[in-house]
N, C-alpha and C positions, 0 to 999 in steps of 0.2 A: 384294603383299608383296615386300620385298627378297629377292633370291635368296640372299644370304649368310645372312640371318636365317632364311629357310625351311630352308636346308641345315643350319644349326646346330640348329634346332628339331628336325629329323628325327633328327639324330644324338643329341641329348639325350633324346628320347623313346625311341629304341631302347636307349640305354645305361641309362635308368631301369628298363627291363624286363629288363636284363642279357641282351640278345640280341646275338648276332653278326649280321653282315650275312646270312650264309647261313641262320641260323635264322629270321630275320625273312622272308627271301625264301620259304623253305618254308612258313611259316605264312600268308602272305598270297597265295601263288601268283604271286610275281614271280620274275624271273630275278636271281640274286645279282649278276651283272655290272651289271644296271641300277641296283640299289641302290648299288653301289660308285660308279658313274659319277655318280649323283645327289648322293651325299655329297661327291664330290670336284669337283663343279661342272663336269664334262665333259658333262653331259647335263641337260636341263631336265625338270622333273616335269610330266606331262600332267594335265589336269583330272581324268581318270579315275583316275589314280594318286594324286592329292591326295586324292580322295574315299576311295580304298582306305585310305590311311594314316590319314585322319581317322576312318574307321569302326573301324579296328583299334585305334587308340590312344584312341578315344572322346573326341575333341577336336573343336572346330569348325575349319572351314577358314579 
């Protein structure tokens, strides 16, 4: 998947649930800074993290 498309999809999913980055981080057990960097394209999403997002949002990878 294109990294820009993935980044935008993660942002859209988070916003659909009306979650801030810090609220999402707390709920899935990630660091808030990691989510911020993923969404701003300064850090890639690992396969483990992608699965974590997928499970949390109940979407396919």
